[in-house]
Residue frames relative to the residue before (quaternion, step in Angstrom):
aa qw qx qy qz dx dy dz
X 1.0000 0.0000 0.0000 0.0000 0.00 0.00 0.00
X 0.7985 0.1612 -0.0620 0.5767 3.51 0.89 -1.06
X 0.3386 -0.7540 0.5392 0.1614 3.60 -1.21 0.59
X 0.7327 -0.3990 0.3358 0.4374 3.51 -1.32 -0.05
X 0.6347 0.5475 -0.3157 0.4447 3.48 1.18 -0.85
X 0.5967 0.5339 -0.3528 0.4842 3.64 1.11 -0.56
X 0.6348 0.5533 -0.3121 0.4399 3.52 0.96 -1.02
X 0.7733 0.3765 -0.2036 0.4677 3.53 0.58 -1.20
X 0.5646 0.5563 -0.4212 0.4409 3.67 1.11 -0.27
X 0.6486 0.5164 -0.2979 0.4731 3.55 0.99 -0.92
X 0.6501 0.5163 -0.3031 0.4678 3.56 0.97 -0.90
X 0.6897 0.4919 -0.2847 0.4487 3.57 0.92 -0.98
X 0.6605 0.4919 -0.2966 0.4836 3.57 1.06 -0.83
X 0.6121 0.5634 -0.3369 0.4409 3.60 1.16 -0.48
X 0.5268 0.6370 -0.4072 0.3884 3.56 1.11 -0.49
X 0.6063 -0.6638 0.3228 0.2959 3.48 -0.88 1.05
X 0.7615 0.3220 -0.1904 0.5293 3.71 0.99 -0.65
X 0.6075 0.5654 -0.3911 0.3980 3.60 1.08 0.11
X 0.0582 -0.7800 0.6230 0.0072 3.58 -0.40 1.29
X 0.7800 -0.3650 0.2301 0.4532 3.51 -1.34 -0.03
X 0.7034 0.4659 -0.3013 0.4442 3.60 0.84 -1.02
X 0.6455 0.4955 -0.3347 0.4752 3.69 0.91 -0.76
X 0.5971 0.5788 -0.3459 0.4344 3.57 1.06 -0.80
X 0.6961 0.4964 -0.2589 0.4494 3.51 0.95 -1.13
X 0.6147 0.5504 -0.3171 0.4677 3.54 1.15 -0.85
X 0.7064 0.4761 -0.2877 0.4377 3.56 0.76 -0.97
X 0.6927 0.4356 -0.2926 0.4948 3.70 0.84 -0.88
X 0.6051 0.5465 -0.3618 0.4519 3.61 0.98 -0.53
X 0.6961 0.4627 -0.2513 0.4881 3.60 0.94 -0.95
X 0.7833 0.3823 -0.1845 0.4541 3.59 0.80 -0.93
X 0.5740 -0.6140 0.3488 0.4145 3.54 1.10 -0.68
X 0.7961 -0.1114 0.0944 0.5873 3.63 1.00 -0.82
X 0.6123 -0.5326 0.4150 0.4114 3.59 -1.18 0.22
X 0.6285 0.5415 -0.3437 0.4401 3.55 1.07 -0.67
X 0.6419 0.5151 -0.2904 0.4882 3.55 1.02 -0.89
X 0.6315 0.5172 -0.3405 0.4666 3.64 0.94 -0.88
X 0.6536 0.5219 -0.3538 0.4186 3.72 0.90 -0.84
X 0.7607 0.3611 -0.2113 0.4963 3.63 0.98 -0.70
X 0.4809 0.6970 -0.4324 0.3098 3.66 1.27 -0.05
X 0.5836 -0.5684 0.4502 0.3657 3.62 -1.08 0.65
X 0.4584 -0.7238 0.4317 0.2821 3.59 -0.66 0.92
X 0.5993 0.5649 -0.3561 0.4415 3.55 1.13 -0.60
X 0.6461 0.4884 -0.2924 0.5084 3.54 1.17 -0.62
X 0.6063 0.5355 -0.3593 0.4653 3.59 1.03 -0.67
X 0.6595 0.5326 -0.3069 0.4328 3.56 0.97 -0.93
X 0.5997 0.5546 -0.3638 0.4476 3.63 1.16 -0.39
X 0.5311 0.5929 -0.4452 0.4101 3.70 1.15 -0.30
X 0.5340 -0.6677 0.4337 0.2847 3.54 -0.89 1.08
X 0.8182 0.2174 -0.1815 0.5004 3.57 -0.86 0.98
X 0.6518 0.4801 -0.3194 0.4926 3.60 1.24 0.13
X 0.1624 -0.8445 0.5090 0.0366 3.53 -0.39 1.29
X 0.7016 -0.4946 0.3125 0.4068 3.53 -1.20 0.27
X 0.6244 0.5344 -0.3383 0.4583 3.56 1.08 -0.65
X 0.6319 0.5493 -0.3305 0.4356 3.56 1.07 -0.80
X 0.7737 0.3698 -0.1998 0.4741 3.66 0.84 -0.85
X 0.4135 0.7431 -0.4590 0.2570 3.61 1.26 -0.01
X 0.7478 0.4325 -0.2365 0.4448 3.55 0.99 -0.78
X 0.4822 0.6763 -0.4298 0.3541 3.54 1.26 -0.21
X 0.7375 0.3425 -0.2810 0.5097 3.62 -0.83 1.06
X 0.4335 0.7179 -0.4461 0.3127 3.57 1.33 -0.09
X 0.4702 -0.7052 0.4662 0.2533 3.57 -0.75 1.03
X 0.6266 0.5660 -0.3162 0.4324 3.58 1.11 -0.77
X 0.6078 0.5669 -0.3143 0.4588 3.58 1.22 -0.65
X 0.6531 0.4883 -0.3028 0.4932 3.50 1.08 -0.95
X 0.6287 0.5518 -0.3201 0.4447 3.59 1.03 -0.79
X 0.6693 0.4770 -0.2922 0.4889 3.51 1.02 -0.76
X 0.6413 0.5235 -0.3477 0.4401 3.54 1.00 -0.75
X 0.6340 0.5501 -0.3164 0.4419 3.57 1.02 -0.75
X 0.6513 0.4993 -0.2937 0.4902 3.52 1.14 -0.76
X 0.6200 0.5514 -0.3167 0.4596 3.59 1.15 -0.87
X 0.6515 0.5229 -0.3155 0.4501 3.60 0.92 -0.85
X 0.6491 0.5058 -0.2968 0.4845 3.55 1.01 -0.76
X 0.6412 0.5166 -0.3226 0.4668 3.55 1.06 -0.76
X 0.6670 0.5091 -0.2877 0.4617 3.56 0.99 -0.91
X 0.6144 0.5391 -0.3214 0.4782 3.55 1.03 -0.82
X 0.7008 0.4765 -0.2687 0.4578 3.62 0.81 -1.01
X 0.7464 0.3890 -0.2036 0.5001 3.57 1.07 -0.71
X 0.4146 -0.7286 0.4555 0.2996 3.61 1.30 0.13
X 0.3563 0.7158 -0.5108 0.3158 3.59 0.94 0.98
X 0.3270 -0.7208 0.5793 0.1948 3.58 -0.85 1.00
X 0.2214 -0.7542 0.6043 0.1306 3.61 -1.15 0.73
X 0.1552 -0.7947 0.5850 0.0457 3.55 -0.52 1.26
X 0.1261 -0.7876 0.5997 0.0644 3.64 -0.84 0.91
X 0.4812 -0.7107 0.4360 0.2707 3.47 -0.65 1.18
X 0.6966 0.4870 -0.2982 0.4344 3.64 0.81 -0.99
X 0.6689 0.4661 -0.3059 0.4918 3.64 1.23 -0.24
X 0.5330 -0.6665 0.3694 0.3677 3.54 1.39 0.13
X 0.4145 0.7466 -0.4558 0.2511 3.60 1.15 0.41
X 0.5880 0.6029 -0.3979 0.3639 3.62 1.09 -0.50
X 0.6291 -0.4743 0.4453 0.4254 3.59 -1.37 0.32
X 0.6318 -0.5886 0.3547 0.3584 3.64 -0.98 0.78
X 0.6871 0.5083 -0.2790 0.4379 3.54 0.79 -1.07
X 0.6597 0.5140 -0.2829 0.4696 3.51 1.04 -0.86
X 0.6395 0.5602 -0.2962 0.4353 3.51 1.02 -0.95
X 0.5869 0.6027 -0.3415 0.4190 3.59 1.23 -0.57
X 0.6171 0.5694 -0.3289 0.4321 3.56 1.21 -0.64
X 0.4755 -0.7139 0.4331 0.2770 3.64 -0.74 0.92
X 0.7300 0.3344 -0.2206 0.5538 3.56 1.31 -0.50
X 0.1945 0.7815 -0.5577 0.2009 3.55 0.98 0.72
X 0.5940 -0.6152 0.3927 0.3384 3.55 -1.14 0.71
X 0.4566 -0.6780 0.4753 0.3256 3.56 -0.92 0.89
X 0.7759 0.1572 -0.0614 0.6078 3.59 1.17 -0.68
X 0.0368 -0.7799 0.6249 -0.0024 3.57 -0.91 0.97
X 0.2740 -0.7660 0.5738 0.0946 3.57 -0.69 1.17
X 0.0352 -0.8480 0.5264 -0.0507 3.60 -0.75 0.96
X 0.0422 -0.7343 0.6758 0.0482 3.52 -1.13 0.76
X 0.7437 0.2956 -0.2973 0.5206 3.51 -0.88 1.15
X 0.3907 -0.7346 0.5010 0.2382 3.56 -1.13 0.19
X 0.4917 -0.6610 0.4934 0.2790 3.59 -1.11 0.80
X 0.2068 -0.7083 0.6462 0.1950 3.56 -1.19 0.53
X 0.2887 -0.8182 0.4807 0.1266 3.54 -0.09 1.40
X 0.6111 0.5666 -0.3583 0.4209 3.58 1.20 -0.24
X 0.6325 0.5409 -0.3227 0.4507 3.58 1.28 -0.25
X 0.3893 -0.6926 0.5448 0.2683 3.59 -1.07 0.59
X 0.3298 -0.7711 0.5114 0.1873 3.58 -0.83 1.09
X 0.0494 -0.7921 0.6081 0.0205 3.58 -1.03 0.76
X 0.2428 -0.7812 0.5531 0.1576 3.64 -0.58 0.99
X 0.0291 -0.7753 0.6304 -0.0239 3.60 -0.95 0.94
X 0.0723 0.8049 -0.5816 0.0928 3.60 -0.69 1.16
X 0.1223 0.7861 -0.6020 0.0690 3.48 -1.37 0.19
X 0.7710 -0.4071 0.2840 0.3989 3.46 -1.47 -0.13
X 0.5173 -0.5905 0.5045 0.3595 3.58 -1.25 0.37
X 0.6971 0.4407 -0.2551 0.5048 3.60 1.17 -0.47
X 0.0202 0.8341 -0.5500 0.0376 3.64 0.78 0.93
X 0.3173 -0.7434 0.5694 0.1499 3.45 -1.10 0.80
X 0.7110 -0.4111 0.3437 0.4554 3.59 -1.32 -0.02
X 0.6113 0.5655 -0.3217 0.4506 3.52 1.15 -0.88
X 0.6952 0.4569 -0.2872 0.4748 3.59 0.81 -0.93
X 0.6420 0.5010 -0.3385 0.4714 3.64 0.92 -0.72
X 0.6550 0.5067 -0.3373 0.4477 3.62 0.82 -0.84
X 0.6159 0.5403 -0.3450 0.4580 3.59 1.00 -0.82
X 0.7020 0.4807 -0.2712 0.4500 3.58 0.77 -0.96
X 0.6089 0.5422 -0.3451 0.4650 3.62 1.07 -0.78
X 0.6908 0.4686 -0.2699 0.4799 3.51 0.82 -1.16
X 0.6520 0.5303 -0.3303 0.4297 3.69 0.82 -0.87
X 0.6938 0.4700 -0.2631 0.4781 3.57 0.80 -1.01
X 0.5947 0.5454 -0.3647 0.4646 3.65 1.03 -0.68
X 0.7020 0.4756 -0.2752 0.4531 3.58 0.95 -0.85
X 0.7725 0.3395 -0.2037 0.4964 3.62 0.98 -0.63
X 0.3339 0.7877 -0.4809 0.1918 3.58 1.17 0.14
X 0.7275 0.3895 -0.2581 0.5024 3.69 0.99 -0.39
X 0.5113 0.6682 -0.4247 0.3341 3.61 1.22 0.18
X 0.5088 -0.6110 0.5108 0.3268 3.52 -1.31 0.28
X 0.3294 0.7763 -0.4407 0.3077 3.48 0.51 1.19
X 0.0516 -0.7474 0.6519 0.1172 3.62 -1.17 0.42
X 0.3258 -0.7537 0.5422 0.1785 3.51 -0.90 0.99
X 0.1688 -0.7667 0.6136 0.0848 3.51 -1.38 0.62
X 0.2070 0.7623 -0.6034 0.1097 3.51 -0.94 0.87
X 0.6161 -0.6465 0.3491 0.2838 3.60 -1.21 0.01
X 0.5004 -0.7013 0.3813 0.3352 3.60 1.29 0.34
X 0.4476 0.6865 -0.4629 0.3378 3.56 1.16 0.21
X 0.6192 -0.4976 0.4113 0.4471 3.60 -1.19 0.16
X 0.6910 0.4808 -0.3432 0.4166 3.52 -1.37 0.29
X 0.8558 -0.0304 0.0763 0.5107 3.48 -1.08 -1.05
X 0.6400 0.5474 -0.3244 0.4308 3.58 0.84 -1.07
X 0.6743 0.4899 -0.3073 0.4591 3.59 0.81 -0.95
X 0.6602 0.5134 -0.3255 0.4411 3.59 0.90 -0.95
X 0.6130 0.5689 -0.3253 0.4414 3.61 1.10 -0.84
X 0.6952 0.4568 -0.2645 0.4879 3.54 0.86 -0.99
X 0.6569 0.5093 -0.3144 0.4585 3.63 0.93 -0.90
X 0.6675 0.4768 -0.3156 0.4770 3.63 0.90 -0.82
X 0.6278 0.5325 -0.3439 0.4517 3.59 0.99 -0.69
X 0.6427 0.5305 -0.2958 0.4670 3.57 0.98 -0.91
X 0.6557 0.5453 -0.2953 0.4307 3.55 0.98 -1.03
X 0.7908 0.3254 -0.1560 0.4944 3.50 1.09 -0.88
X 0.4596 -0.7309 0.3814 0.3302 3.50 1.39 0.39
X 0.3726 0.6627 -0.5275 0.3790 3.49 1.02 1.10
X 0.4761 -0.6787 0.4718 0.3002 3.65 -0.66 1.12
X 0.0720 -0.8174 0.5707 0.0299 3.60 -0.92 0.73
X 0.2303 -0.7690 0.5840 0.1204 3.59 -1.04 0.74
X 0.1268 -0.7807 0.6091 0.0583 3.57 -0.83 1.04
X 0.2097 -0.7779 0.5870 0.0795 3.48 -0.86 1.13
X 0.2413 -0.8339 0.4893 0.0829 3.56 -0.49 1.27
X 0.3614 -0.7439 0.5237 0.2041 3.57 -1.17 0.58
X 0.6934 0.3352 -0.2447 0.5890 3.57 1.22 0.66
X 0.6488 -0.4919 0.4135 0.4076 3.50 -1.41 0.03
X 0.6345 -0.5613 0.3986 0.3515 3.55 -1.40 0.24
X 0.4917 0.6724 -0.4318 0.3459 3.57 1.24 0.07
X 0.7513 0.1876 -0.1186 0.6215 3.63 1.31 -0.33
X 0.2523 -0.7104 0.6280 0.1933 3.52 -1.45 0.02
X 0.0151 0.7902 -0.6111 0.0423 3.58 -0.70 1.04
X 0.5172 -0.2762 -0.7912 0.1737 1.65 -1.63 1.98
X 0.5755 -0.6193 0.4072 0.3457 3.61 -1.09 0.74
X 0.6045 0.5782 -0.3624 0.4109 3.65 1.05 -0.52
X 0.6801 0.4593 -0.2948 0.4895 3.58 1.27 -0.29
X 0.3398 0.7682 -0.4873 0.2384 3.58 1.22 0.20
X 0.6618 0.4901 -0.3142 0.4724 3.62 0.90 -0.95
X 0.6721 0.5070 -0.3171 0.4367 3.55 0.97 -0.76
X 0.5920 0.5406 -0.3535 0.4821 3.62 1.16 -0.60
X 0.6491 0.5054 -0.3159 0.4727 3.60 0.98 -0.70
X 0.6401 0.5299 -0.2969 0.4705 3.51 1.09 -0.81
X 0.6163 0.5529 -0.3386 0.4470 3.56 1.08 -0.75
X 0.6517 0.4793 -0.3085 0.5004 3.59 1.02 -0.77
X 0.6366 0.5331 -0.3371 0.4438 3.61 0.89 -0.75
X 0.7711 0.3265 -0.1894 0.5128 3.58 0.97 -0.73
X 0.6708 -0.5817 0.2758 0.3682 3.58 0.97 1.10
X 0.4358 0.6658 -0.4783 0.3715 3.51 1.18 0.73
X 0.4035 -0.7030 0.5512 0.1978 3.61 -1.39 -0.04
X 0.1719 -0.7310 0.6476 0.1295 3.47 -1.26 0.66
X 0.0545 -0.8280 0.5579 -0.0117 3.64 -0.75 0.94
X 0.1049 0.7735 -0.6226 0.0556 3.54 -1.16 0.67
X 0.3158 -0.7251 0.5766 0.2050 3.48 -1.13 0.72
X 0.6188 0.5747 -0.3254 0.4253 3.58 1.31 -0.15
X 0.4164 -0.7161 0.5021 0.2484 3.62 -0.96 0.86
X 0.7195 -0.5046 0.2920 0.3774 3.56 -1.31 0.23
X 0.6044 0.5218 -0.3820 0.4653 3.62 1.28 0.18
X 0.6665 0.5290 -0.2964 0.4337 3.63 1.26 -0.15
X 0.3304 -0.7548 0.5545 0.1168 3.43 -0.86 1.31
X 0.6055 -0.5544 0.4177 0.3893 3.59 -1.26 0.14
X 0.0097 0.8176 -0.5724 0.0618 3.59 0.56 1.20
X 0.7000 -0.4949 0.3363 0.3899 3.60 -1.25 0.62
X 0.7091 0.4817 -0.2691 0.4390 3.61 0.77 -1.05
X 0.5706 0.6260 -0.3653 0.3860 3.54 1.14 -0.52
X 0.6471 0.5638 -0.3206 0.4008 3.50 1.09 -0.77
X 0.6238 0.5001 -0.3315 0.5008 3.59 1.12 -0.73
X 0.6606 0.5178 -0.3182 0.4407 3.53 0.88 -0.92
X 0.6335 0.5535 -0.3108 0.4424 3.54 1.12 -0.78
X 0.6011 0.6090 -0.3392 0.3909 3.55 1.18 -0.84
X 0.6126 0.5698 -0.3694 0.4044 3.62 1.01 -0.66
X 0.6271 0.5335 -0.3111 0.4747 3.60 1.22 -0.72
X 0.6166 0.5375 -0.3424 0.4623 3.54 1.03 -0.77
X 0.7084 0.4766 -0.2620 0.4498 3.47 0.96 -1.00
X 0.6880 0.5157 -0.2623 0.4381 3.60 1.16 -0.86
X 0.6424 0.5755 -0.3423 0.3727 3.56 1.09 -0.51
X 0.7857 0.2566 -0.1317 0.5472 3.65 1.21 -0.30
X 0.5574 -0.6256 0.4424 0.3197 3.51 -1.30 0.36
X 0.7891 0.1765 -0.1010 0.5796 3.50 1.33 -0.19
X 0.1513 -0.7651 0.6212 0.0768 3.56 -1.18 0.78
X 0.1870 -0.7554 0.6201 0.0994 3.51 -0.99 0.95
X 0.1541 -0.7600 0.6241 0.0961 3.67 -0.85 0.99
X 0.2588 -0.8131 0.5023 0.1399 3.57 -0.46 1.13
X 0.7641 -0.1597 0.1265 0.6121 3.60 0.82 -0.98
X 0.2074 0.7615 -0.6034 0.1141 3.60 -1.03 0.73
X 0.4363 -0.6716 0.5375 0.2640 3.55 -1.17 0.66
X 0.6751 -0.4282 0.3637 0.4781 3.59 -1.27 -0.01
X 0.8588 0.1741 -0.1104 0.4691 3.47 -0.89 0.97
X 0.4316 0.7218 -0.4587 0.2870 3.49 1.38 0.21
X 0.7139 -0.4610 0.3088 0.4272 3.61 -1.26 0.35
X 0.6210 0.5806 -0.3385 0.4033 3.56 1.04 -0.78
X 0.6018 0.5541 -0.3693 0.4410 3.59 1.12 -0.63
X 0.6180 0.5333 -0.3564 0.4545 3.54 1.06 -0.59
X 0.6062 0.5280 -0.3483 0.4822 3.63 1.06 -0.74
X 0.6647 0.4858 -0.3214 0.4678 3.65 0.88 -0.89
X 0.6374 0.5053 -0.3371 0.4740 3.68 0.98 -0.73
X 0.6204 0.5156 -0.3536 0.4735 3.64 0.95 -0.64
X 0.6638 0.5122 -0.2947 0.4585 3.55 0.88 -1.00
X 0.6458 0.5058 -0.3286 0.4681 3.58 1.02 -0.76
X 0.6301 0.5525 -0.3034 0.4535 3.50 1.06 -0.91
X 0.7091 0.4175 -0.2456 0.5124 3.67 1.06 -0.80
X 0.4549 -0.6941 0.4423 0.3400 3.66 1.30 0.10
X 0.4087 0.6767 -0.4963 0.3587 3.52 0.98 0.85
X 0.5550 -0.6244 0.4219 0.3523 3.61 -1.18 0.39
X 0.0892 -0.7685 0.6280 0.0840 3.60 -1.03 0.54
X 0.0900 -0.7675 0.6342 0.0261 3.52 -1.17 0.88
X 0.0637 -0.8209 0.5660 0.0414 3.56 -0.90 0.83
X 0.4203 -0.7041 0.5234 0.2316 3.58 -1.07 0.70
X 0.3154 -0.7834 0.5065 0.1740 3.54 -0.42 1.21
X 0.0357 -0.8088 0.5862 0.0292 3.51 -1.29 0.32
X 0.6920 -0.4161 0.3148 0.4990 3.60 -1.13 -0.12
X 0.5729 -0.6201 0.4344 0.3139 3.54 -1.17 0.75
X 0.6509 0.5311 -0.2815 0.4638 3.48 1.28 -0.57
X 0.6088 0.5556 -0.3422 0.4512 3.62 1.25 -0.36
X 0.4625 -0.7307 0.4293 0.2608 3.56 -0.43 1.25
X 0.7752 0.3630 -0.1960 0.4785 3.59 0.84 -0.95
X 0.5784 0.4664 -0.4280 0.5145 3.58 1.20 0.69
X 0.5091 0.6801 -0.4251 0.3123 3.65 1.11 -0.39
X 0.6617 0.5048 -0.3398 0.4381 3.57 0.93 -0.83
X 0.6361 0.5256 -0.3177 0.4670 3.62 1.03 -0.81
X 0.6453 0.5136 -0.3151 0.4695 3.58 0.99 -0.97
X 0.6664 0.5015 -0.3243 0.4464 3.57 0.95 -0.77
X 0.6222 0.5369 -0.3350 0.4607 3.58 1.01 -0.75
X 0.6481 0.5208 -0.2886 0.4748 3.56 1.03 -0.77
X 0.6664 0.5132 -0.2836 0.4606 3.56 0.99 -1.00
X 0.7078 0.4551 -0.2335 0.4873 3.57 1.10 -0.80
X 0.3873 -0.7379 0.4459 0.3265 3.58 1.38 0.03
X 0.4022 0.6890 -0.4838 0.3598 3.48 1.04 1.02
X 0.7622 0.1457 -0.1144 0.6203 3.54 1.45 -0.11
X 0.4139 -0.6547 0.5582 0.2973 3.52 -1.23 0.47
X 0.5298 -0.6249 0.4752 0.3208 3.54 -1.18 0.64
X 0.2936 -0.6793 0.6404 0.2057 3.53 -1.16 0.72
X 0.0905 -0.8358 0.5389 0.0546 3.59 -0.30 1.20
X 0.7551 -0.0845 0.0258 0.6497 3.54 1.33 -0.37
X 0.6399 -0.5364 0.4049 0.3726 3.51 -1.36 0.47
X 0.6249 0.5601 -0.3170 0.4420 3.49 1.06 -0.91
X 0.6863 0.4708 -0.2880 0.4737 3.59 0.96 -0.92
X 0.6136 0.5516 -0.3421 0.4497 3.53 1.06 -0.70
X 0.6606 0.5002 -0.3099 0.4662 3.56 0.89 -0.89
X 0.6476 0.4955 -0.3222 0.4810 3.60 1.00 -0.72
X 0.6435 0.5253 -0.3117 0.4612 3.59 0.97 -0.78
X 0.7061 0.4473 -0.2439 0.4917 3.54 0.99 -0.83
X 0.2987 -0.7919 0.4921 0.2040 3.54 1.30 -0.25
X 0.1773 0.8107 -0.5268 0.1838 3.48 1.12 0.94
X 0.3914 -0.7527 0.4957 0.1861 3.49 -0.77 1.22
X 0.0161 0.7979 -0.6004 0.0508 3.55 -0.25 1.31
X 0.4956 -0.6831 0.4210 0.3325 3.58 -0.79 0.84
X 0.4324 -0.7201 0.4796 0.2539 3.53 -0.91 1.01
X 0.5187 -0.6356 0.4736 0.3205 3.60 -1.12 0.67
X 0.4738 -0.6455 0.5184 0.3002 3.54 -1.06 0.65
X 0.6495 -0.5237 0.3689 0.4095 3.51 -1.21 0.62
X 0.6478 0.5453 -0.3002 0.4392 3.59 1.02 -0.93
X 0.6673 0.4585 -0.3034 0.5024 3.60 1.11 -0.39
X 0.6537 0.4808 -0.3289 0.4831 3.64 1.12 -0.40
X 0.8050 0.1662 -0.0870 0.5628 3.65 0.99 -0.72
X 0.4996 -0.6283 0.4984 0.3276 3.61 -1.04 0.73
X 0.5961 -0.5984 0.3645 0.3921 3.65 -0.99 0.78
X 0.5718 0.5853 -0.3987 0.4141 3.68 1.07 -0.61
X 0.6480 0.5031 -0.3077 0.4821 3.66 1.02 -0.84
X 0.6521 0.5083 -0.3268 0.4579 3.57 0.88 -0.86
X 0.6738 0.5327 -0.2936 0.4195 3.56 0.86 -1.06
X 0.6449 0.5084 -0.3216 0.4714 3.57 1.17 -0.64
X 0.6592 0.5110 -0.3054 0.4593 3.63 1.19 -0.32
X 0.7175 0.4770 -0.2322 0.4515 3.55 1.27 -0.43
X 0.4610 -0.6229 0.5354 0.3360 3.55 -1.22 0.56
X 0.7185 -0.4394 0.3213 0.4330 3.51 -1.33 0.25
X 0.7084 0.4517 -0.2809 0.4639 3.66 0.84 -0.95
X 0.5981 0.5283 -0.3547 0.4872 3.60 1.10 -0.74
X 0.6754 0.5165 -0.3211 0.4171 3.59 0.80 -0.91
X 0.6118 0.5596 -0.3290 0.4520 3.56 1.07 -0.80
X 0.6996 0.4531 -0.2858 0.4729 3.57 0.84 -0.94
X 0.6273 0.5449 -0.3336 0.4453 3.59 1.03 -0.86
X 0.6516 0.5390 -0.3176 0.4289 3.54 0.96 -0.81
X 0.6298 0.5362 -0.3144 0.4658 3.56 1.19 -0.72
X 0.6741 0.5056 -0.2729 0.4642 3.53 1.01 -1.01
X 0.5930 0.5999 -0.3553 0.4029 3.57 1.14 -0.66
X 0.6448 0.5626 -0.3270 0.4011 3.58 1.12 -0.58
X 0.7480 0.4164 -0.1904 0.4805 3.51 1.26 -0.42
X 0.3805 -0.7282 0.5346 0.1977 3.59 -1.15 0.76
X 0.7352 0.3494 -0.1918 0.5483 3.51 1.35 -0.32
X 0.6601 -0.5098 0.3335 0.4395 3.65 -1.15 0.31
X 0.2247 -0.7673 0.5894 0.1152 3.56 -1.17 0.72
X 0.4981 -0.6927 0.4451 0.2721 3.55 -0.93 0.98
X 0.6260 -0.5616 0.3856 0.3795 3.56 -1.12 0.59
X 0.6904 0.4973 -0.3151 0.4205 3.56 0.85 -0.84
X 0.6249 0.5251 -0.3326 0.4724 3.53 1.18 -0.68
X 0.6313 0.5231 -0.3338 0.4652 3.58 1.03 -0.75
X 0.6542 0.5246 -0.3114 0.4470 3.60 0.98 -0.98
X 0.6640 0.5188 -0.3024 0.4455 3.57 0.99 -0.91
X 0.7003 0.4746 -0.2748 0.4569 3.66 1.04 -0.75
X 0.7253 0.4313 -0.2451 0.4774 3.55 1.06 -0.78
X 0.4401 -0.7066 0.4463 0.3283 3.66 1.29 -0.32
X 0.5635 0.5473 -0.4265 0.4484 3.64 1.18 0.31
X 0.4963 -0.6144 0.4945 0.3629 3.58 -1.03 0.63
X 0.6587 -0.5464 0.3397 0.3901 3.59 -1.10 0.64
X 0.6887 0.4816 -0.3123 0.4431 3.58 0.86 -0.84
X 0.6621 0.4455 -0.3348 0.5010 3.65 1.21 -0.21
X 0.6254 0.5468 -0.3368 0.4433 3.60 1.12 -0.63
X 0.6032 0.6081 -0.3574 0.3725 3.60 1.06 -0.83
X 0.6712 0.4841 -0.3400 0.4467 3.67 0.76 -0.92
X 0.6569 0.5190 -0.3281 0.4376 3.58 0.96 -0.79
X 0.6259 0.5287 -0.3207 0.4753 3.55 1.13 -0.76
X 0.6315 0.5368 -0.3195 0.4593 3.57 1.05 -0.74
X 0.6194 0.5393 -0.3329 0.4634 3.53 1.12 -0.90
X 0.6677 0.5118 -0.2971 0.4516 3.61 0.97 -0.94
X 0.6282 0.5484 -0.3129 0.4547 3.54 1.15 -0.74
X 0.6889 0.4769 -0.2778 0.4700 3.51 0.89 -0.98
X 0.6708 0.4817 -0.3091 0.4717 3.61 1.12 -0.48
X 0.4996 -0.6906 0.3741 0.3654 3.54 1.44 -0.12
X 0.4692 0.7048 -0.4194 0.3274 3.57 1.19 0.38
X 0.7803 0.1010 -0.0571 0.6146 3.53 1.24 -0.58
X 0.2866 -0.7470 0.5714 0.1827 3.51 -1.27 0.25
X 0.3618 -0.7592 0.5113 0.1768 3.57 -1.12 0.72
X 0.1255 -0.7724 0.6163 0.0887 3.56 -1.04 0.79
X 0.6655 -0.4979 0.3523 0.4303 3.59 -1.25 0.38
X 0.7409 0.3842 -0.2884 0.4694 3.49 -1.24 0.58
X 0.4489 -0.6901 0.4314 0.3690 3.64 1.33 0.34
X 0.3646 0.6614 -0.5521 0.3533 3.51 0.54 1.27
X 0.1173 -0.8114 0.5722 0.0205 3.57 -1.09 0.83
X 0.0147 -0.7952 0.6061 -0.0083 3.57 -1.23 0.64
X 0.6269 -0.5283 0.4131 0.3965 3.59 -1.20 0.53
X 0.4166 -0.7220 0.4810 0.2716 3.69 -0.77 0.91
């Protein structure tokens, strides 16, 4: 399941002075984490921006011992280990210069879904909750995956609304997979995995949910999607850091405005005033701005059959009735056989129906209700 490169990557990242950026510099210059581990230190020191203090810990036997233990832990817990330098990270996150060298993962990404990051205060108000309820109700049929941080408040609401509407959701943790913080969200984290969601962390199993980890975690939330929505936050709240990361990555940020007297709207109002976020004026406008892919209603769902029947000629109606029986495209020859018209006579009728917007055409002369 795991290779030597996983082992030496964990060991290298465990070294006291090797952060994500230095890790990436080293493996890019030398070729792999394994090669870095055995590379002469005097040659490593020649790499631009890598000082003697940084490389001092490389080759430490304790780091290898820890990495061996970590691989066993990940194997037992069915945790996938994504290495940035091997191209394992999601594409949008990989674009960020400070992307994590290692990203631990439970669950599987659905790459066909559009990611959307939604964050906010732990002290979510009725106003914030109502916005999220209404927003998720509107996007429930979209090809979307939500991203948040599994914290209390807005994060919890985002994951709960996603689960309620069967929208896959990604929770980015501020600690290793040996624990779950906050503990009251443990059952929810299990449900996220049950409903095709994902749990992510850049932290190994020795790292607890320390205060500084949450800010560090926020850059991953911002980096995973093209847009971040800030629901509610106070001045200087953690969500402001997520918005700042998103701005730094040239991603879109949207903020829900509120009364200037409401503490947990003040951070959002400030982001808007500083042109660091676009104003959310309505859920409809937000959905249009985000260009969320919602399935279009079929003609038959927009108009009752009696109205459609009145718009069609007898021959058009006959073909339309045939197509109505199928959920997938039907070949021209099959349509002709069922309606009793030769193919060359059925085709012009089908084209009339297409031009009127009642049906759509697929390659190979196949047709389906629009």
